[in-house]
VMD Tcl script that builds the backbone (N, CA, C; Angstrom):
set m [mol new atoms 426]
animate dup $m
set s [atomselect $m all]
$s set {name element resname resid chain x y z} {
  {N N MET 1 A 49.600 52.348 18.710}
  {CA C MET 1 A 49.096 51.352 19.640}
  {C C MET 1 A 47.636 51.641 20.008}
  {N N LEU 2 A 47.312 52.911 20.118}
  {CA C LEU 2 A 45.943 53.294 20.445}
  {C C LEU 2 A 44.990 52.911 19.319}
  {N N LEU 3 A 45.484 53.008 18.089}
  {CA C LEU 3 A 44.675 52.637 16.936}
  {C C LEU 3 A 44.279 51.169 17.005}
  {N N PHE 4 A 45.224 50.306 17.352}
  {CA C PHE 4 A 44.919 48.879 17.463}
  {C C PHE 4 A 43.967 48.594 18.620}
  {N N GLY 5 A 44.050 49.388 19.663}
  {CA C GLY 5 A 43.101 49.234 20.770}
  {C C GLY 5 A 41.673 49.569 20.342}
  {N N PHE 6 A 41.517 50.650 19.568}
  {CA C PHE 6 A 40.193 51.002 19.055}
  {C C PHE 6 A 39.667 49.941 18.085}
  {N N ILE 7 A 40.554 49.445 17.225}
  {CA C ILE 7 A 40.152 48.389 16.283}
  {C C ILE 7 A 39.724 47.146 17.044}
  {N N PHE 8 A 40.505 46.771 18.055}
  {CA C PHE 8 A 40.192 45.578 18.843}
  {C C PHE 8 A 38.843 45.715 19.550}
  {N N LEU 9 A 38.609 46.853 20.199}
  {CA C LEU 9 A 37.338 47.052 20.911}
  {C C LEU 9 A 36.147 47.062 19.955}
  {N N ALA 10 A 36.300 47.729 18.822}
  {CA C ALA 10 A 35.190 47.799 17.872}
  {C C ALA 10 A 34.864 46.430 17.290}
  {N N VAL 11 A 35.883 45.678 16.947}
  {CA C VAL 11 A 35.656 44.344 16.372}
  {C C VAL 11 A 35.066 43.400 17.415}
  {N N ILE 12 A 35.571 43.432 18.628}
  {CA C ILE 12 A 35.061 42.557 19.683}
  {C C ILE 12 A 33.606 42.892 20.008}
  {N N LEU 13 A 33.275 44.170 20.095}
  {CA C LEU 13 A 31.887 44.547 20.375}
  {C C LEU 13 A 30.953 44.139 19.231}
  {N N THR 14 A 31.406 44.294 18.003}
  {CA C THR 14 A 30.586 43.888 16.863}
  {C C THR 14 A 30.380 42.377 16.857}
  {N N TYR 15 A 31.447 41.639 17.113}
  {CA C TYR 15 A 31.332 40.180 17.176}
  {C C TYR 15 A 30.408 39.752 18.309}
  {N N ALA 16 A 30.546 40.377 19.466}
  {CA C ALA 16 A 29.696 40.022 20.614}
  {C C ALA 16 A 28.230 40.345 20.335}
  {N N MET 17 A 27.985 41.435 19.606}
  {CA C MET 17 A 26.606 41.803 19.279}
  {C C MET 17 A 25.956 40.715 18.434}
  {N N PHE 18 A 26.660 40.203 17.452}
  {CA C PHE 18 A 26.075 39.181 16.587}
  {C C PHE 18 A 26.102 37.799 17.223}
  {N N ALA 19 A 27.104 37.506 18.017}
  {CA C ALA 19 A 27.187 36.187 18.645}
  {C C ALA 19 A 26.104 35.998 19.702}
  {N N THR 20 A 25.841 37.037 20.478}
  {CA C THR 20 A 24.836 36.924 21.534}
  {C C THR 20 A 23.467 37.433 21.095}
  {N N ARG 21 A 23.398 38.042 19.908}
  {CA C ARG 21 A 22.156 38.602 19.374}
  {C C ARG 21 A 21.545 39.622 20.337}
  {N N GLN 22 A 22.415 40.418 20.956}
  {CA C GLN 22 A 21.984 41.471 21.864}
  {C C GLN 22 A 22.040 42.808 21.126}
  {N N ALA 23 A 20.878 43.402 20.948}
  {CA C ALA 23 A 20.813 44.673 20.221}
  {C C ALA 23 A 21.429 45.821 21.014}
  {N N VAL 24 A 21.500 45.671 22.337}
  {CA C VAL 24 A 22.043 46.761 23.157}
  {C C VAL 24 A 23.535 46.965 22.919}
  {N N LEU 25 A 24.217 46.001 22.351}
  {CA C LEU 25 A 25.641 46.162 22.056}
  {C C LEU 25 A 25.866 46.912 20.747}
  {N N GLY 26 A 24.806 47.202 20.013}
  {CA C GLY 26 A 24.949 47.908 18.745}
  {C C GLY 26 A 25.385 49.344 18.922}
  {N N PHE 27 A 24.868 50.013 19.928}
  {CA C PHE 27 A 25.241 51.416 20.150}
  {C C PHE 27 A 26.708 51.565 20.546}
  {N N PRO 28 A 27.211 50.800 21.540}
  {CA C PRO 28 A 28.643 50.950 21.847}
  {C C PRO 28 A 29.533 50.501 20.697}
  {N N SER 29 A 29.086 49.505 19.959}
  {CA C SER 29 A 29.874 49.072 18.806}
  {C C SER 29 A 29.958 50.174 17.763}
  {N N ALA 30 A 28.826 50.791 17.466}
  {CA C ALA 30 A 28.819 51.897 16.503}
  {C C ALA 30 A 29.649 53.069 17.018}
  {N N MET 31 A 29.594 53.321 18.311}
  {CA C MET 31 A 30.377 54.421 18.885}
  {C C MET 31 A 31.876 54.166 18.751}
  {N N PHE 32 A 32.309 52.934 19.004}
  {CA C PHE 32 A 33.737 52.650 18.881}
  {C C PHE 32 A 34.189 52.679 17.425}
  {N N TRP 33 A 33.328 52.290 16.496}
  {CA C TRP 33 A 33.679 52.428 15.087}
  {C C TRP 33 A 33.796 53.905 14.723}
  {N N ALA 34 A 32.918 54.750 15.270}
  {CA C ALA 34 A 32.991 56.183 14.999}
  {C C ALA 34 A 34.250 56.800 15.622}
  {N N ILE 35 A 34.580 56.377 16.829}
  {CA C ILE 35 A 35.807 56.875 17.477}
  {C C ILE 35 A 37.034 56.442 16.684}
  {N N LEU 36 A 37.016 55.190 16.203}
  {CA C LEU 36 A 38.122 54.709 15.377}
  {C C LEU 36 A 38.236 55.524 14.098}
  {N N GLY 37 A 37.096 55.839 13.488}
  {CA C GLY 37 A 37.129 56.652 12.272}
  {C C GLY 37 A 37.658 58.044 12.525}
  {N N ALA 38 A 37.238 58.665 13.615}
  {CA C ALA 38 A 37.719 60.009 13.935}
  {C C ALA 38 A 39.210 59.994 14.247}
  {N N TYR 39 A 39.650 58.987 14.977}
  {CA C TYR 39 A 41.078 58.906 15.315}
  {C C TYR 39 A 41.926 58.649 14.074}
  {N N SER 40 A 41.443 57.792 13.193}
  {CA C SER 40 A 42.210 57.520 11.976}
  {C C SER 40 A 42.223 58.738 11.047}
  {N N TYR 41 A 41.187 59.574 11.116}
  {CA C TYR 41 A 41.181 60.807 10.322}
  {C C TYR 41 A 42.237 61.786 10.827}
  {N N THR 42 A 42.422 61.814 12.142}
  {CA C THR 42 A 43.464 62.701 12.688}
  {C C THR 42 A 44.862 62.205 12.338}
  {N N LEU 43 A 45.017 60.917 12.100}
  {CA C LEU 43 A 46.321 60.369 11.723}
  {C C LEU 43 A 46.596 60.512 10.231}
  {N N SER 44 A 45.557 60.772 9.449}
  {CA C SER 44 A 45.709 60.862 8.001}
  {C C SER 44 A 46.526 62.098 7.627}
  {N N VAL 45 A 47.458 61.905 6.706}
  {CA C VAL 45 A 48.324 62.993 6.288}
  {C C VAL 45 A 47.827 63.603 4.979}
  {N N ILE 46 A 47.563 62.771 4.002}
  {CA C ILE 46 A 47.086 63.243 2.710}
  {C C ILE 46 A 45.729 62.606 2.415}
  {N N PRO 47 A 44.765 63.401 1.971}
  {CA C PRO 47 A 43.483 62.804 1.590}
  {C C PRO 47 A 43.651 61.853 0.405}
  {N N TRP 48 A 43.017 60.756 0.462}
  {CA C TRP 48 A 43.017 59.705 -0.551}
  {C C TRP 48 A 44.400 59.146 -0.807}
  {N N GLY 49 A 45.279 59.279 0.164}
  {CA C GLY 49 A 46.631 58.826 -0.113}
  {C C GLY 49 A 47.161 57.809 0.864}
  {N N ASP 50 A 46.585 57.678 2.026}
  {CA C ASP 50 A 47.139 56.724 2.980}
  {C C ASP 50 A 46.041 55.828 3.548}
  {N N ILE 51 A 46.475 54.839 4.261}
  {CA C ILE 51 A 45.559 53.830 4.788}
  {C C ILE 51 A 44.630 54.399 5.859}
  {N N TYR 52 A 45.069 55.408 6.544}
  {CA C TYR 52 A 44.248 55.990 7.607}
  {C C TYR 52 A 42.998 56.679 7.046}
  {N N PHE 53 A 43.153 57.293 5.896}
  {CA C PHE 53 A 41.995 57.936 5.279}
  {C C PHE 53 A 40.976 56.888 4.831}
  {N N TYR 54 A 41.449 55.781 4.291}
  {CA C TYR 54 A 40.547 54.688 3.898}
  {C C TYR 54 A 39.901 54.047 5.126}
  {N N LEU 55 A 40.664 53.938 6.188}
  {CA C LEU 55 A 40.116 53.406 7.432}
  {C C LEU 55 A 39.051 54.338 8.003}
  {N N PHE 56 A 39.259 55.644 7.834}
  {CA C PHE 56 A 38.261 56.619 8.262}
  {C C PHE 56 A 36.936 56.393 7.528}
  {N N PHE 57 A 37.006 56.307 6.213}
  {CA C PHE 57 A 35.771 56.110 5.446}
  {C C PHE 57 A 35.127 54.757 5.740}
  {N N ALA 58 A 35.935 53.726 5.864}
  {CA C ALA 58 A 35.381 52.395 6.109}
  {C C ALA 58 A 34.695 52.318 7.467}
  {N N SER 59 A 35.290 52.921 8.470}
  {CA C SER 59 A 34.707 52.815 9.808}
  {C C SER 59 A 33.572 53.808 10.027}
  {N N MET 60 A 33.732 55.027 9.515}
  {CA C MET 60 A 32.682 56.037 9.741}
  {C C MET 60 A 31.436 55.782 8.914}
  {N N PHE 61 A 31.615 55.506 7.640}
  {CA C PHE 61 A 30.453 55.374 6.766}
  {C C PHE 61 A 30.079 53.923 6.484}
  {N N GLY 62 A 30.943 53.021 6.851}
  {CA C GLY 62 A 30.642 51.612 6.639}
  {C C GLY 62 A 30.187 50.927 7.904}
  {N N MET 63 A 31.111 50.746 8.813}
  {CA C MET 63 A 30.828 49.942 9.997}
  {C C MET 63 A 29.951 50.666 11.022}
  {N N THR 64 A 30.065 51.978 11.127}
  {CA C THR 64 A 29.196 52.698 12.070}
  {C C THR 64 A 27.736 52.562 11.663}
  {N N LEU 65 A 27.455 52.797 10.389}
  {CA C LEU 65 A 26.073 52.646 9.918}
  {C C LEU 65 A 25.621 51.188 9.961}
  {N N PHE 66 A 26.536 50.267 9.618}
  {CA C PHE 66 A 26.196 48.849 9.648}
  {C C PHE 66 A 25.817 48.404 11.057}
  {N N CYS 67 A 26.594 48.798 12.052}
  {CA C CYS 67 A 26.303 48.395 13.432}
  {C C CYS 67 A 25.021 49.036 13.946}
  {N N ALA 68 A 24.770 50.270 13.555}
  {CA C ALA 68 A 23.543 50.933 13.993}
  {C C ALA 68 A 22.313 50.245 13.407}
  {N N PHE 69 A 22.363 49.930 12.115}
  {CA C PHE 69 A 21.229 49.243 11.491}
  {C C PHE 69 A 21.121 47.799 11.952}
  {N N ALA 70 A 22.246 47.161 12.225}
  {CA C ALA 70 A 22.210 45.785 12.718}
  {C C ALA 70 A 21.589 45.723 14.107}
  {N N ALA 71 A 21.877 46.709 14.932}
  {CA C ALA 71 A 21.256 46.749 16.261}
  {C C ALA 71 A 19.757 46.930 16.137}
  {N N TYR 72 A 19.343 47.732 15.191}
  {CA C TYR 72 A 17.908 47.910 14.947}
  {C C TYR 72 A 17.287 46.602 14.448}
  {N N GLY 73 A 18.007 45.861 13.620}
  {CA C GLY 73 A 17.499 44.591 13.109}
  {C C GLY 73 A 17.501 43.474 14.134}
  {N N LEU 74 A 18.398 43.537 15.104}
  {CA C LEU 74 A 18.487 42.482 16.115}
  {C C LEU 74 A 17.547 42.695 17.290}
  {N N ARG 75 A 16.892 43.834 17.332}
  {CA C ARG 75 A 16.044 44.096 18.498}
  {C C ARG 75 A 14.889 43.106 18.542}
  {N N GLU 76 A 14.441 42.839 19.740}
  {CA C GLU 76 A 13.364 41.877 19.959}
  {C C GLU 76 A 12.039 42.619 19.914}
  {N N ILE 77 A 11.183 42.231 18.994}
  {CA C ILE 77 A 9.900 42.897 18.832}
  {C C ILE 77 A 8.890 42.230 19.757}
  {N N LYS 78 A 8.272 43.030 20.593}
  {CA C LYS 78 A 7.280 42.515 21.519}
  {C C LYS 78 A 5.914 43.022 21.106}
  {N N ASP 79 A 4.920 42.206 21.346}
  {CA C ASP 79 A 3.557 42.608 21.020}
  {C C ASP 79 A 3.125 43.744 21.925}
  {N N VAL 80 A 2.439 44.707 21.342}
  {CA C VAL 80 A 1.958 45.838 22.116}
  {C C VAL 80 A 0.797 45.415 22.992}
  {N N GLY 81 A -0.162 44.762 22.392}
  {CA C GLY 81 A -1.320 44.298 23.148}
  {C C GLY 81 A -1.277 42.789 23.301}
  {N N THR 82 A -1.539 42.323 24.484}
  {CA C THR 82 A -1.564 40.878 24.694}
  {C C THR 82 A -3.002 40.403 24.768}
  {N N ASP 83 A -3.161 39.131 24.616}
  {CA C ASP 83 A -4.493 38.548 24.638}
  {C C ASP 83 A -4.853 37.998 26.015}
  {N N GLU 84 A -4.125 38.406 27.028}
  {CA C GLU 84 A -4.369 37.861 28.359}
  {C C GLU 84 A -5.744 38.235 28.883}
  {N N ASP 85 A -6.252 39.395 28.470}
  {CA C ASP 85 A -7.559 39.822 28.967}
  {C C ASP 85 A -8.663 38.883 28.523}
  {N N GLU 86 A -8.511 38.254 27.384}
  {CA C GLU 86 A -9.537 37.360 26.880}
  {C C GLU 86 A -9.606 36.054 27.666}
  {N N PHE 87 A -8.522 35.677 28.333}
  {CA C PHE 87 A -8.467 34.393 28.986}
  {C C PHE 87 A -8.783 34.448 30.479}
  {N N ILE 88 A -9.080 35.606 31.000}
  {CA C ILE 88 A -9.342 35.706 32.427}
  {C C ILE 88 A -10.844 35.779 32.655}
  {N N ASP 89 A -11.301 34.922 33.511}
  {CA C ASP 89 A -12.702 34.946 33.898}
  {C C ASP 89 A -12.831 35.967 35.020}
  {N N GLU 90 A -13.495 37.067 34.738}
  {CA C GLU 90 A -13.534 38.154 35.710}
  {C C GLU 90 A -14.361 37.807 36.937}
  {N N LYS 91 A -15.338 36.943 36.776}
  {CA C LYS 91 A -16.175 36.589 37.924}
  {C C LYS 91 A -15.413 35.716 38.911}
  {N N ALA 92 A -14.742 34.705 38.386}
  {CA C ALA 92 A -14.040 33.785 39.274}
  {C C ALA 92 A -12.636 34.277 39.608}
  {N N GLY 93 A -12.056 35.110 38.734}
  {CA C GLY 93 A -10.731 35.657 39.013}
  {C C GLY 93 A -9.602 34.711 38.708}
  {N N GLN 94 A -9.808 33.709 37.868}
  {CA C GLN 94 A -8.738 32.796 37.525}
  {C C GLN 94 A -8.742 32.550 36.021}
  {N N ALA 95 A -7.631 32.112 35.513}
  {CA C ALA 95 A -7.497 31.890 34.080}
  {C C ALA 95 A -8.280 30.656 33.666}
  {N N GLN 96 A -8.651 30.625 32.386}
  {CA C GLN 96 A -9.393 29.479 31.882}
  {C C GLN 96 A -8.542 28.226 31.872}
  {N N SER 97 A -7.233 28.372 31.709}
  {CA C SER 97 A -6.371 27.194 31.703}
  {C C SER 97 A -6.413 26.495 33.066}
  {N N GLU 98 A -6.554 27.264 34.143}
  {CA C GLU 98 A -6.674 26.648 35.460}
  {C C GLU 98 A -7.990 25.902 35.583}
  {N N LYS 99 A -9.039 26.445 34.981}
  {CA C LYS 99 A -10.334 25.768 35.028}
  {C C LYS 99 A -10.287 24.462 34.265}
  {N N VAL 100 A -9.577 24.452 33.128}
  {CA C VAL 100 A -9.488 23.239 32.338}
  {C C VAL 100 A -8.782 22.149 33.127}
  {N N GLU 101 A -7.717 22.512 33.835}
  {CA C GLU 101 A -7.004 21.522 34.626}
  {C C GLU 101 A -7.883 20.963 35.737}
  {N N GLU 102 A -8.684 21.793 36.359}
  {CA C GLU 102 A -9.569 21.314 37.404}
  {C C GLU 102 A -10.631 20.389 36.836}
  {N N ASP 103 A -11.176 20.727 35.656}
  {CA C ASP 103 A -12.194 19.893 35.039}
  {C C ASP 103 A -11.620 18.564 34.571}
  {N N ALA 104 A -10.364 18.536 34.196}
  {CA C ALA 104 A -9.754 17.310 33.701}
  {C C ALA 104 A -9.612 16.264 34.804}
  {N N TYR 105 A -9.510 16.697 36.046}
  {CA C TYR 105 A -9.330 15.758 37.139}
  {C C TYR 105 A -10.624 15.470 37.891}
  {N N SER 106 A -11.741 15.769 37.281}
  {CA C SER 106 A -12.996 15.493 37.962}
  {C C SER 106 A -13.255 13.991 37.975}
  {N N ASP 107 A -14.126 13.553 38.871}
  {CA C ASP 107 A -14.389 12.133 39.049}
  {C C ASP 107 A -15.381 11.570 38.035}
  {N N GLU 108 A -16.036 12.423 37.292}
  {CA C GLU 108 A -17.017 11.955 36.332}
  {C C GLU 108 A -16.336 11.269 35.161}
  {N N GLU 109 A -16.904 10.152 34.725}
  {CA C GLU 109 A -16.366 9.420 33.586}
  {C C GLU 109 A -16.904 10.059 32.308}
  {N N VAL 110 A -16.026 10.441 31.420}
  {CA C VAL 110 A -16.424 11.084 30.181}
  {C C VAL 110 A -16.402 10.047 29.072}
  {N N LYS 111 A -17.510 9.920 28.349}
  {CA C LYS 111 A -17.594 8.960 27.256}
  {C C LYS 111 A -16.939 9.582 26.025}
  {N N PRO 112 A -16.020 8.855 25.373}
  {CA C PRO 112 A -15.355 9.422 24.198}
  {C C PRO 112 A -16.329 9.546 23.024}
  {N N SER 113 A -16.010 10.429 22.124}
  {CA C SER 113 A -16.866 10.633 20.960}
  {C C SER 113 A -16.760 9.432 20.016}
  {N N ARG 114 A -17.619 9.418 19.023}
  {CA C ARG 114 A -17.648 8.302 18.078}
  {C C ARG 114 A -16.329 8.206 17.325}
  {N N ARG 115 A -15.765 9.337 16.919}
  {CA C ARG 115 A -14.513 9.350 16.170}
  {C C ARG 115 A -13.349 8.840 17.026}
  {N N VAL 116 A -13.314 9.246 18.269}
  {CA C VAL 116 A -12.254 8.783 19.168}
  {C C VAL 116 A -12.376 7.283 19.391}
  {N N GLN 117 A -13.582 6.822 19.543}
  {CA C GLN 117 A -13.794 5.391 19.752}
  {C C GLN 117 A -13.372 4.592 18.522}
  {N N GLU 118 A -13.660 5.098 17.315}
  {CA C GLU 118 A -13.227 4.422 16.097}
  {C C GLU 118 A -11.708 4.356 16.010}
  {N N LEU 119 A -11.046 5.445 16.382}
  {CA C LEU 119 A -9.580 5.447 16.366}
  {C C LEU 119 A -9.003 4.436 17.349}
  {N N ARG 120 A -9.598 4.360 18.527}
  {CA C ARG 120 A -9.122 3.395 19.522}
  {C C ARG 120 A -9.359 1.965 19.059}
  {N N ASP 121 A -10.502 1.704 18.432}
  {CA C ASP 121 A -10.784 0.364 17.923}
  {C C ASP 121 A -9.813 -0.016 16.815}
  {N N ARG 122 A -9.528 0.932 15.930}
  {CA C ARG 122 A -8.595 0.662 14.845}
  {C C ARG 122 A -7.201 0.379 15.386}
  {N N ALA 123 A -6.769 1.105 16.391}
  {CA C ALA 123 A -5.461 0.858 17.001}
  {C C ALA 123 A -5.423 -0.506 17.674}
  {N N LYS 124 A -6.538 -0.878 18.305}
  {CA C LYS 124 A -6.610 -2.198 18.957}
  {C C LYS 124 A -6.541 -3.314 17.924}
  {N N ARG 125 A -7.215 -3.105 16.769}
  {CA C ARG 125 A -7.166 -4.125 15.715}
  {C C ARG 125 A -5.751 -4.252 15.165}
  {N N ARG 126 A -5.046 -3.148 15.043}
  {CA C ARG 126 A -3.667 -3.212 14.557}
  {C C ARG 126 A -2.770 -3.966 15.528}
  {N N ARG 127 A -2.956 -3.704 16.815}
  {CA C ARG 127 A -2.153 -4.438 17.811}
  {C C ARG 127 A -2.480 -5.916 17.773}
  {N N ASP 128 A -3.768 -6.242 17.657}
  {CA C ASP 128 A -4.173 -7.646 17.600}
  {C C ASP 128 A -3.663 -8.316 16.333}
  {N N ARG 129 A -3.641 -7.603 15.228}
  {CA C ARG 129 A -3.180 -8.160 13.964}
  {C C ARG 129 A -1.706 -8.527 14.062}
  {N N GLY 130 A -0.929 -7.731 14.757}
  {CA C GLY 130 A 0.484 -8.033 14.913}
  {C C GLY 130 A 0.709 -9.276 15.745}
  {N N GLN 131 A -0.184 -9.558 16.685}
  {CA C GLN 131 A -0.011 -10.718 17.550}
  {C C GLN 131 A -0.549 -11.988 16.903}
  {N N THR 132 A -1.659 -11.898 16.222}
  {CA C THR 132 A -2.295 -13.109 15.684}
  {C C THR 132 A -2.039 -13.311 14.200}
  {N N GLN 133 A -1.401 -12.330 13.530}
  {CA C GLN 133 A -1.124 -12.385 12.102}
  {C C GLN 133 A -2.402 -12.580 11.289}
  {N N LYS 134 A -3.497 -12.067 11.811}
  {CA C LYS 134 A -4.777 -12.151 11.136}
  {C C LYS 134 A -4.945 -10.911 10.276}
  {N N LYS 135 A -5.363 -11.092 9.001}
  {CA C LYS 135 A -5.515 -9.959 8.098}
  {C C LYS 135 A -6.901 -9.346 8.291}
  {N N ILE 136 A -6.907 -8.045 8.306}
  {CA C ILE 136 A -8.175 -7.313 8.358}
  {C C ILE 136 A -8.412 -6.786 6.959}
  {N N ARG 137 A -9.637 -6.904 6.502}
  {CA C ARG 137 A -9.945 -6.623 5.108}
  {C C ARG 137 A -9.572 -5.199 4.680}
  {N N TRP 138 A -9.900 -4.204 5.455}
  {CA C TRP 138 A -9.672 -2.823 5.071}
  {C C TRP 138 A -8.356 -2.278 5.637}
  {N N GLY 139 A -7.647 -3.015 6.405}
  {CA C GLY 139 A -6.420 -2.515 7.008}
  {C C GLY 139 A -6.697 -1.401 7.983}
  {N N GLY 140 A -6.010 -0.299 7.852}
  {CA C GLY 140 A -6.226 0.828 8.761}
  {C C GLY 140 A -7.206 1.826 8.241}
  {N N PHE 141 A -7.810 1.558 7.068}
  {CA C PHE 141 A -8.719 2.529 6.471}
  {C C PHE 141 A -10.131 1.985 6.405}
  {N N LYS 142 A -11.079 2.847 6.531}
  {CA C LYS 142 A -12.465 2.420 6.455}
  {C C LYS 142 A -13.263 3.463 5.728}
}
mol reanalyze $m
mol bondsrecalc $m
mol representation Tube
mol addrep $m
């Protein structure tokens, strides 16, 4: 009965590690596979002759190593250095993104560039063409 308890815990921990993608569950999962292997080795009567010996090899050298490497593979890699220092204006003490938001709501009227104006005109011609069914020679391309 204890053997089935170890099998159940090891399988559930391994499943939970992969289902939740939590690398921290890899160590307890590997530990329970190792405990299962050690316990099944104590139950083994003849080497290479019973199921307990095969269970020992499968859990100790198969699933224990698999869970340990899987935990290493599932870990979340974080950047060592961040680029936050580049975005802070040291004189004003605020991020550049905050400055952009403040500039966007200023009262000054900003004239769009030539390319933006061409895009807006082309969109207006397309809307007008749909209403009046008038053909434009170049269509949407110029």
